[in-house]
N, C-alpha and C positions, 0 to 999 in steps of 0.2 A: 475159440473155446471148442474142444473136441466133443463129439456126441457122447463118448464114454464118460467124460467129465460131467456133462450136463445130466446124464442119466444117474450117475452116482450122487450128484448134488441133490437131484430131485428125490431120490430114495432116502438120503440122509435127512432132508427136510421133512418128508412125510413121517419118518420114524420119530423125529423130534416132536412133531405136532401130535402124533398118537400118544407118545409117552407123556407129553405135557397135559393132554386131555385126560388121560387115565389118572394122572396125579391129582388134577383138579377135582375129578369125580370122587376119588378116594378121600380127599381132604374135606369135601363138602358133604358126602353121604356115607362114607365108611365102606367097608367091604361086606359082600354078601356072606352070610354065615354058612351057606352051602358050598358054593363054587369058589369062594374067596376072591372073586373078581370085584372091581369097584361097582357099587350100586350106581344106577343112573338117575335116581331121585330118592327122596326119603322113603326107606323101606321097600324099594323096588329094584330088582335086578333084572335087567332086560334079558340077559343070557338064560337065566333059569325060567323066567315067566314065559318066554317065547317057546321053550321046550314043552312047558305044561299046556299052553294053548295048542301047539301042534299035535299033541297026543289026542286032543278032543275034536280035531277037525272032522273026523268021520262020525261024530256023535250028534251032529246037528246040520241042518241045511235050511236055507230060506226058500228053496225051490227055484232060486234064480242064480245061475252060475256067476254072473257079474257081481251081484251083491255078496255072495259067498267069498269070492276072490278078494273083493275090497275089504271085507271084515277081517279075513285071514291075514292080509298084508298089514293092516293097521295093528293087529294083535302082535304080529311078529316084530314090528318096528317100534312098538310102544316103549318109550323110555320112562313113563310114569303111568300111574293108574288113570290119570286124566286124559290120556291118549287112547285108552282102550274103549272099544265099542263092541257090542255083541248082537247076535240075532235074538230077539225076544219074542217068544210065542205069544200070540194075542190073548190066549186064555190065562196068562199070568197077570193080566191087567184088570183091575177092578174099579168100581165106582167112577165110571167115566161121566163127566159133566161138561156140557158146552160152556165155553168161556168167551170166545170172540171169533170174528171172521175177518180175514184180510183179502188182499187181491189174489194171492196165490195159495192160500192155505186156510184151514179152519183149526182153531186152537181149543183144546180141551184140558181140563185138570183130571187127574186120575191117581190111583194107587197101584204101585208095582209090588207084587208079593204082599199086598195088604197093608204094608207099613212104610213104604217109601213113597212120599208125595212127589208126583212128576207132572210135567206138562207134556201133552201129546200134540205134536204139530202134524196135522194131516195135510199132505200136499195134494192139491187139486189135480185130477187127471194124471196121476202118477203110476197107474197100474203097469205101464210100460216104462221101466226105469231108463234114465238116460244119463249121459256124461255130466250134464249140468248139475243134476242131483248129487252125484257122487263127488264131483269137484267142489261143490259147496260144503259138503261134509268134510272133505279133505282139508279145505282151507280153515274150517273151524277148528279141527283137531290140530292143525299146524299152529294156529294162534294159541290154543290152549297149552301147547308144548313149550312156548317161549314166553308166556306171560305169567304174572302173579295170578295164581288160581282164584284169588278172591275177586278178580276183575272179570272173570269169565263164567259163562253158564256151561256146566258140564253136560255132555251128551252121553247117555247111557247106552243107546243102541237104536236099532231099527226094528219095526214090526210092520204088519200088514193087516188092514181092516178086511175081514173076510166078506163083508157085505158089499163094500164098494171096490175092493181090490186096491185101493189107494195105499201107498206106503206112508208110514208115520214115523216121526222121529221122537224118541223118548228123551226128554231133557230135564235137567234139574229144576225143581220148583223154587222160585224166589218169592219170599213173602213181600207183600206190598205192590205186586204187579210190576208193570214196566215203569221206566223213569218218568215218562210224561204223566201217566196217571198218578204216580206217587207225588209228584210236585204239585199237581192240581188239588189233591186231597189233603195232603199233609203240609203244614206250615213249616218252612225250614228257616233256621237262623242263618245269619250271614256266614258264620263259621261252617255250618253244615253244607251250605251252597258251595263254599270254597273247597270243602273236602270232596264233594261230589264232582266238581269241575276238575280237581286234581286227579281223581281216579279215572275220569273219562279221558283226560289228556294222556295219562299214562297208558291206558288201554289203546288209544289211537296211535300213540307212538310205537307201541309193540306191533300193532297191525301193519303199520308202514314198514317196520323192520322186516316183516314177512313178505314185503312187496305186495300187500293187499290194500284195498281201499274199502271204506264202509259203504258208500254209495247211497245211503238213505238216512243221512244225518240231518235233523231238523233244528234250526235255531229257535223255533217256536217253543220248544220244551223248556227254555230258560226264561221265557217272558212271564 
């Protein structure tokens, strides 16, 4: 088989896959009303939104070039609103209340813009950002992009505590707390337990599809 034939075959295959992917997006999400390209999720056009984000790049900064670059890259690549994160000035956060403390972070509840209930995860000794922090965020966003959004906790963005200089992650607030606390406080019927297990299994399956592992899964939460 000649090199020319292999090259032409590879080009034809790539063109077919691109066309097939665009057709699937168009069928599932329709066309963008502005650019007429297929939306990449419900009500979301990656092409148009990436241009909007890019125009605003010079209007904000975290003060850390690595975080700025990371946020900008995620905004440009986001195929849905669930993959978008932003830099959130600390003065936009209100009513911060301590919730719990873990081995690597301290958790607070708060309000963003006074009306959005959020969880603040303050990472211990994180004033000097590192690759582990950004990779953890990247993995979470990757998981969000491939899973049923009802199974994941949305990340809104990153902020920084001006007193400790620790970085904080703003996350979606879920009523009822974590699964372990919820099962201890609330009595679940057999059907509800089955439903919970099915959702957990689906989420773990998606996690493994992304070549990720949970790493902190406890069997005690089902006892």
